[in-house]
N, C-alpha and C positions, 0 to 999 in steps of 0.2 A: 379541616378537622379530621383527625384520624378515625378510622372506622373501628379499630381494635382497642382493647383495654390498654391503659397506660402501663400496667404491670403484666408480667408474663405469668403470674400465678394462676390465672384462669385460662391460659392457653394450653391446649394439648395438641401435640404435633405427631402425626404418623403418616398414613397415606393421605389424610386430609389434615387441615387445621380445624380443631373443634373448639367452638366458642359458645359461652352462655349467652343467649339472646338478651338477657336482662342487663348486660354490661357493655353492649356494643351499639353502634349506630346502624341498626338493621336496614333502614331505608337506603343509606349510602352504600352498604355492602351489596344489596340487591341491584342497585343502579349500576355500580361498578362492574358487577359480575354477570350482567345480562348483555349479551352480544348479538347483533343481527346475524342471521344465518344466510350466507351468500347463496346457497343452493335454493333457498326459498325465493329470494329476490330474483334470481336468474329465471326460475320457472315462471314466476309471475310476469316478468318482462317478456317472456316468449309466449305468453298466453296459455301456458300449460298448468293443469291443476297440481299444485305443490304436494309432494308426498312426504314432506318434512315440516317441522315446526318453524315458525318465523324467527324464533330467537333461541339461542343457547343460554340456559340458566346454569351458571357454573357454581352452584351452591345447592345444598340440601338442608332442609329443616327437619330435625329429629328431636322430639320431646324436650323442648326447652333449650336446645342447642342449634347452632347453625354450622354446617360443615362448608369450608371454603378451601380453594386450592392452597397448598401449604406455603407458597411464596407470595400470597397476597399480603402486601405491606411488609413482607420479610421479617417477621418477628417470631421468636420462639424456636427457630431452627436449631439452636444449640442443644435442644433436648433430644435430638435424634442420635442414636448410637448405631454403630456398624460393626459387622463381623470382620475382625482381623485375625487371620489364622496364625497360630504359632508355627505350624508346618504348612507350607504352601500346598494347596490342593492340586495345583497344576503350575507348571513353569513355562515361560516363554522360550522357544527354541530359535527365535530370530532376534536380530539386533536392529535398532533404528538405522535407516539408510541415510538420514541426513539430519541437519540441525533442527529443521522444522518438526520432525517426528520426536526428537528428544524433548523439545519444548512442550509439545502437545502431551506427551506421556507424563511429564512432570506436572503439567497443569491439571490433568485428570486425576493424578495420584494424590491430590489434596483431599480426596474423599468427600467432595461436596457435589451437590447437584450442579449441572451446567450443560451448555450446548457447545459441541465441538463442530465447527464449520470449516471444512477443508475442501478445496476443489477436487473434482473427480480425478481419481488416480493418485491422490496424495497419500492414501493409506489409512483412512479413518478406521477401517476394520482392524487392521494390524495394530494401530496405535491403541485402540481401546482394549484389545486383548493383552498387549504388553503392559499397559498401565494397571489392569486388574491383577495380573500376575505379580507385578513388581510390588504393588501395594498390599498383596495377599488378601484381597477382598473376595469373599466367597459366600454363597454361590453367585453365579452370574446368569441372568435371564436376558436373552436377546429377543426383541420383538420385531418382526418383519411383516410386510403386507403382501409379499409375492412368494409363491412356491419356489421359483427360481432363486430368489434371494436367500431363502431358507437353506437350500442345498449348497449355495455358495458359501454361506457362513459355516456350515458344517465342514466343508472342504478347507476353508481358511483356518478354522480352529485346529484341525489335524495337521495342517501345514506349519502353523506358527506356534503351537503349544505342544506340551508333552502328552496331550490326550489323544486317544485313538477314537475312531468313529463310534465304537461300541460304548465308549465312556461319555458320549455326548447325548443329552436328553433331547427329545422332540415333543412338542405339543402342537398337534395338528389334527383337525377333524375329531375322530373318536379316540385318537392316540394321546395319552398324557403320561409320557415317560420322563420323569424328572427326579423321582426319589432316589437318593444315593448318588446323584450326579453332581459334579462341580459346575457344569455349564449346561444350559438347555436353550434351545432355539424354539420360539413359539410364533404361530401365525396370529396376527392381530385379530383377524376375523373370528377365529376360534375362541379367543378370550372374550371379545366384546359381545358375541352373540349368545353367550351362555352365562347364567348367573352362578354365583357361588365361588368356586375355585379356592375354598378355604385351605385345602392342603397345599396348593401352590403358593398361596399367600404366606402360610407358615414357613414353607421351604425357603422362600426368597427373603424373608424378613431380615433386615440388617445387611443384605447383600447388595448387589448392583443390578439394576435393570437398564438395558441399553435399548433405546428406541432408534432403530435404523431408518434413514430416509424420512425423518419426521416432517420434512417439508411437503411430502405428498401423501401422508396418511389421510384416508377419508375422514372428514371432520368429526362426525358423530362417534365413530368407533375410536378415533384418536382420543377424544374427550374422555371416553369411558376407560380406556387403557391407561391414560396418564395418571389417573387418580386411584388406581387399583392397588398399588403395592407400597408397603412401608420399607423403603430401601433407598440407597443412593440412586439417583436418576441421571443418566447421561443420554443426551439427544445427539444424534449424528445426522449431518446433512451437508450438501454442497451449496445449497441456495436457501434463501428465505421463502416462506410460503407466499404465494401470489393471490390468495383468496381473502386477505384481510383478517385471517385468524392467527397471525403470529402471536398475538397476545395470549392465546390459550397456552402455547408452549412456554411463554415467559412466566405465566402464573403457576404452572405445574413444575417446570424445570428450573426456574429462577432466572435472574438477570445475568449470572456469570456466563460469559461467552468467549470462546477462543476462536477467533476468525482470522484466517489468512487467505489473501487472494493470490493469484499467480499460479502458474503451472510449470512443472519441470520440463515438459515437452511443449514445443510451439508449432502447431500444425500449419500447413498451407491450406487456406480456404479457397475453394474453387466454386465460382458461381456459374452454373452451366444452364443456358437457356436452350430449350428444345422447341423447334418450330413444329406446330401442330396444324392440321387442316383448318380451313376457314370456318367450318361448321362449329368449331369450338366457341366462336364469337357469340353464339346464341345462348350459351350457358350463363345463368345467374346463380344457380344452386351449386355450391362448391362440392357437395357430396356426390351429386350426380356426375359432375364434370370429372371428379377424381376416379369414379368407377369407370367411366368411358376411357379416360386417359390410361389408367393402369391395366385394364382388362382387354380393351379392344383397339386402342389407337396404335397401329403398327409403327408410325414414325417415332412416337414417344418410346415405345417398348424397344424399338431397334436402337435408339440412342442409349438406353440403359444397358443393353447388351454390349454395345461398343465400349461404354465406360467400364463394364465388368471385364471385358477382354483386355483392355489396356492395363487394368490393375493386376489381373492374373498373370499377364505376360511379364510383369515386373516382380513376380513372386511375392505379392503383398496379400496378407490375410485380409479379406474384404467382407464388410457387413453392408448389405443392401437392405434398407428399411422401406417397407411398403405398407399400405393400409388396407388392401383388399386381399382376402385369403385366396380367392380364385386366381388373382395375379401372382401371388407368391407361389402357389402350386404350379402354375403353368411355366413360370420362369425357372422354378426348380427343376422341372422336367427338361426344359431347354438346356440348363447347365449340365444336367446328367448326360444328355445326348452329346454335348460338346466335350465330354470327358473330364470336366472339372471335378475335383474332390469337393462336393457341395452337399448342402442339406438345408432344410426349411424349418422354421420355427414359427408357430402361431398357436392360438388357443386350443386347437384340436390335437396338438402334439404332446404326448405324455412326457413327464419330467425326465425320465431316464433317457428317452430318445433325444430330448433337448440337450442334455449334458453331453451326450455322445457327439451331437452335431457341433457343439461349442468347442469341445476338446479335440476332435479328430478331423474336422473339415476345414478346408482352406477358404471356401466361399460360403457365407451364411446369408440366406435370404429370409428375412424375418419380419413379422408384424411389428410395426412401430410401437403400438400400445404395449406389447409384451416385452420388447427388448430395449426400449429407449432408456430405461433407468435400471432395470434389474439384471442387466447383463454385464458380467465382470470377467472379461477375457483379455489377458494382458498382451497377447500377440496380434491383436487386430490393429492394422495400421492404415486402413482406408475405410471410411464410412461414407455411404451415399444415401442422401435423405431428401424427402420433399420438404418444402418450407413449413414453418410454424410461426404463429404470431406470439407464442409464449417464449420470452427470453430464457427463462429457467430451463424449459424443455430443450431449447436449442443448445444450451450449454451442456446439459446432461447427455444429449445425443452425441455431441462432439467428444464428450468424456469417454465414450466407449473406445476411442482410439488413443487415449492419453495415459493408459496404464504403462508402468515401467516394465520393460522386458529386455533381457540381454540381447544385443545385436539388432534391436528393433529399428526399422527404417523410420524416417521422419513422417509423422502422421499427415494424412490428407483427408480433409472433410469436403465433400462435394454436395453442393445444394443444387438440385435439379428442379427446373420450373418451366412450364409451357408458355409459349408466346406466339403471337401472330401480328402481322403488320396492322391489322384492324381488330384490336382486342375489344371484346365485350366486357361486361361487368365481371364475370367469373375470372377471365384471364387477367384483368387489371388487379383483382384481389390477390391472385396468386403472385403476380409481379411484386405487389406491395409486401406480401408476406415473405417473399424471397429477400427483399431489401431489409425487412425487420430481422430476419434470421442472420443475415450478414452483419448487421449492426450489433446484434446481440453477441456474436462471436468476436467482433472487433472490441467490444466492451470487455471481453475476457483477456484482451491483449493479443489476440490473433490478427495481426495487422497485415500479414502478407496475403493479399487477396488477388486471385487471377480470374479473368472473365473469358469464357469460351462459349461457342455456339455450336449447336448440332443441327 
């Protein structure tokens, strides 16, 4: 039995779909749109007091009506209208580099909601900008969840469209600069944590909202932002969500999906095991072992330095991802003393300094949490990382080396992991994670794998 009325006469579609409660199956709607919150389940499993609700309720009841995601049962969508400019507010200054981008631009240009899923380095940012320009859809609001990503979008907009930096709006913190602009880039946290935004909603009405990296948006804030605007909605990502909440995206962005697997570049994957002292066998806590390994274990740190030396000797722009700030800073100091053109990136480094490191330095030593997804630097050809059990994260990290650049060397992705002849629980877990990371990269089609030991 359908939840919605048989006729569209009672359906109003905007940011939400608005239905009279008297003519719908209210019980079914609430059941369909109540989803378990994985963060609550995880906290409960760990014995921690949850700081979130047990369920997401993807509906609101307001005075005789119920508001549901606008793609719930996909009726009434023909009532949406969009702004098509007689005079293009901005033009694309780049052209598609391959058939895939041509197809993706055409698909987005149908002026419908949908999810564009292309592998890292395939050009999702450029495709969405070209499509909006070609379809003359305006204004455009891009929503991101990392400051680095915001800056990268501003840079790509100036690179691939006729707009200058001064003509691009920014919504971040207390700054809300969008009036009179054709494109604005907004931080998701700024939008989700503040009520209102009536002027922004009026500005974007009938335009396009682009949700970048929708696969990693924090769930609660994602839910709020997805239902905020009455506009065309495009979601961009390289992978699906791994938290069981993909359905939220489908309800708000629709079932239309443009998905293409495969990469233009095919990296060599190197699995590098590093022998560590026997006292590592006592560790069962991965976090403590990681701190010891990155900060104090000289055999491990020495092996990382050797890998960096090898890469730098071959004139390869190198990204070394670590998880402890103390280790990042100390290796950064070592690299400086060695005379490498290097820099560090972590949460304590300001955005302007991060961009200078990305653009000007040959060796980047960065915090994995900061740089695994939000780093878009086309000339990186070597990535060195510790293992992860998350296949999507492994693919995203590898993707830091898969951007297209003229004269670029074949990418190399190095997985580094500790071992000992008598491994304890922690070392066994790291070995298994290294294997999972390797398998995740093989699943992406990266089948040339080499094994080395240090």
